[in-house]
N, C-alpha and C positions, 0 to 999 in steps of 0.2 A: 258322430262324424268328428274327425280330428280337426281342431282349430289350428290351421297352419301358421297364422300370424302370431298366436300365443306361443307356439313352439319355437318359432324363429326368434321372438323376443327373449325367450328363456335361454336359448343357445347363445345369443349375443351377450347376455348377462354372465353366463358361465365363462365364456372366453375372456370377457372383461375382467373377471375376478381371477381366473386361473392363469391368464396369459396364453401363449401359444399352446394349443391343445390338439390331441389326437381324437379321431372319431370314437375310439373306445371310451375316452373320458366323457365325451358328450352323451354317448349312449347310456353310460352308467348314471349320470346325474339327471338325465331327462326320463329315464325308464324306457327309452325307445330301443328297438333292435339295432344292431350295427348297420344293417342295410338302410333303415330309415334315417338313422343319424347321419350316415354318409350322404344320403340323398338330400337332406335338408342343408347340410354344409355345402354341398355342390350348388344348390340353388342360391344360397347366400353369397357364394363366390360369384356366380353368374350375375347377381344383382350388384356386385362390387361392394357389398357391405363388409365382407371379410376378405382376407388375403390368404394365399397358400404359399408355403415355403418351398424352395428348391431342395433344401436339405430334407432327408427322409429318416424317420425313426421306425425301424422294423418294417421298412417297405412302404410306410404311409407318410405323406407330408403333414406338416403342422398347419393348423388353421389359426389365424391371429387377426386382430383388429388393426386398422391403420394407426400408427403411433407406437405399436408394440414391437417394431422391428428390432430394437436393441435387445429385447428379451431372447431373441433367437440365439444370441451368443452363449446362452446357458446350455445349448444343445450342440455346441461345436465338437464335443467329444464323440459324437456320432459320425463325424466325417472320417473318411478313410485316411490312411497314414500320410499319403502325399498331399491330400487336401488339408490335413491338419498342419503339415509343414508350411504350406503356402499361406494358410490362415494366420499362423503365429508370425511368420516372416513379414507379412503385410501389416499385421497389427503393430508390430514393433517399429517398422519404418514409416507407417502411414501411407507412403507412396512408393511405387516400384515402377521402374521403366521396363516395359514388356520385352524389348529386344535384349536386355541385359540378363534375363532370367534363363535358367536351363530349360530345355524343352518340357520336361515333366512338370515343372512348376508353372510354366505358361499354360499347360493344359489344365492343371489343377485350379489356377486362378479363374479360368473360364467356367469351371464347374461349380465353384462356390459363389453362386450368383447372389446369395443373401448378404454376403460380406464384402465382395470385391466388385467395384464399379469402374468401368473403363472411361477414360476421357483422353482427348488429344491436346498436345502442347508442342508447338514448333514442328508440326508434322510427325510427331512421334506418339505412340500409344503408351499411356501410363495407366496404372491401377491405383485406385484410391480405396482405403479402408472405409467401410460404410459410415463410421462415426466421425471421420476426418472431414475438414472443410478444404475446398480447393484453394481458398485464400492462404492457407498454411503452406501450400505447395509453392506459391510465389515467394513467401517469406524465407523458406528454407534453401532456396536456390543459391543466394549470395553466400550463405553460411557454408554450403557445400564447396563452393569455389574457393572461399577464403581458407578453408581447412586444407584443400589440395595445395594451395600456394604455400601455406606454412610448412606442409610436409616436404614439398620440393626444396624449399629454402633450407630446411634442416639437413636434408640429404646433401646439398651443395656444401654446407658448412663442414660436414663430416669428411667429404672428399678433400676439401682444402686443408684440413688438419693433417691428413695423411700424406700430403705432398712433401718431398724433401726440401729442407731449408737451403742446403748448399747446392751449388751448380746452377742457380738461377741468377744471372747477371743482367741488369738492365742496360741497354745500350746508351752510350753517351749522347748521341744525337737522337732527336725525336723521330726515330724511324721505327717501323714495325719490325719486331724481332723476327729473324729468319729461323725457320724450323730446320733443325739438323736431323737429317734422315740417314741412318746407317746404310752403307753400300748394299749390304745384303737385302735391306728392306726396299731399295729402289726398284728391284726387279719384281717385287710383289705388287699385284693390283690393289688399289685402295678399296675398291668395291667389288663384291662378288654378287653377280646376278644369276639367280636360278631361273633357268628357262622353263617355261610351262608349255605343255603340248598345245598346239594350235586347235586341235579337235579333241573334245572329250567324248568318249563313246559311252553312252548310257544304255542300260538294259531296258528294253521295252517291257512295260507291265503286261502280264498275261491277260488276254481278253476273256472275260467270262460271258458265256452265252446266256442270254436271258431265259429263265425257265418259262415253260408254257403255262398258260392259265388253266386252272381246273375247269371241268365242265360246269360246276356250280358257279364259278366266277363269271364265265361267259353267259350263263343263264341270267345272272343278276344284272349284268350290263345290258342285255337285251330287254329285260324287264324295265329298267330305268329309262331306256330310250322310248319304250312304249308309253310310259307315263310322262313323257316330255321333261324328264329330269336330266340335267346336264352333269356329266362326270368331269370334275375339274382336276382331280389328282387321285391316282391309285396309290394307296398306302401299303397294303400287303394282302396276300391271299393264301389260303390253304385249300385242302381238298374240300372241306365243307364250311369255309368261311371266306368272306371278301369284305375288306374295309376300304373306304375311299371318302373323298370330300366331294359333295355334290352341291348343285345350285338349283333352287326351285323357284318358279315364278309364283308370286302370291299377290293378294290385294294390296299389300304394303310394299311391293317391289320384289326384287330378287333377294333370296335369303340362302346363305350357305349352311349346310348341315354336315355333321360327321355321320356317314352312313355305315352301319354295321350290319352285315347280312350273315345269317347262320342257317344251315340246312339241318333242321331238327324238327321233330314232330310236335314238341311242346316247348314254349318259351316261358321261362320261370322269372320270378321276381329278381333272383340273383343275376340272371342274364341282363336285365334292364339296368340294375344298379351298377354293374361293372361297366356297362356301356356309358352311363352318365359320368362315372369316374374317369373313363378314358377321355371324355370330351372336355374335362376341366381345363387341361393345359391348352387346348385349342380355343376355348371360350366360344364354343358353338353348340347349338342344340343337336339332338340325336335323331336320326332317322333309322329306326330298327326294322330290318326286313327279314322275313323268315318264310320257309315253306310250310311251317306248322302254325298252330293257334296259341294264343295266350292262355295260361292256366288261370285259376281263380285269383291267386295273389298277384299275378302279373297284371291282371285287369284292374285290380284295386290300385296298384302302383301307377298305372297309366291314368286313372281317373284323378289321382292326387297330383301328378306331375306332368300333365298333358301340355303345360307351357314350355317344358324343356325336352320332351321326347315324343316322337310320333312313331306310329307302327303301320307297316304295310305287309300284307301277305301275298306271296307269289302264288298265283292261281295256276 
């Protein structure tokens, strides 16, 4: 029988030594299969012992211990081009005002969650580089204003230098000098106001008709109702698959599950492992529903991880 506690301790030591790691690294150093390594990592994440990165390497997130966040910067080269641009722009400036960024950068800042953290100041949204302190933001504001004042002052000096020395006579009496306006200029309006249309016509977006649920999805919903399981949110459905968030009454109170239903004769270990991986981002246990039975390896998986995944068969 596999000693789960020993394996978990070994995985923690591996991540502590290597830093942010992929499931393939853990599988190699523990001698586990990729499926079991991923399952153990998922369980450690559910226990909040380790963390998962938003950044992905080859389609898989990185697993790391609290306090190793700064090591994720070593993997910034795996960001896409626009995310890299946002990363280096934020790293260089430490703070960025959201409204002053171009739309593509604003989207990228929201995608690089490991490195960009939003906060509000004076009713505006700002982005902070993960290693910067908000106290630095307060300190750099006066410097920014001072540099703007210096820039404007220099521009005024340059304009004064270009003014002609002749033709400027100060009046003898202390009166405000009168502006001399050429006759041809008197007829011209001093200000030009561009009129805006009172009504802007916007194109209405095309309405998409919701697609009808498959027979299998309807069957699963009826099955859940018969078991007194409440459907909170429908995620997606296909011809032979239906995923949703459900709530189940238990002795400990109401518990939310990620429900994954598949119409297949045999449920494999791979099906259950993928279901657990999908539940990672939602931090919820899995309720796996199927019209078929568990195969041998799937039953072993259920025995080892019954605390994070439950199985129901549609009769």
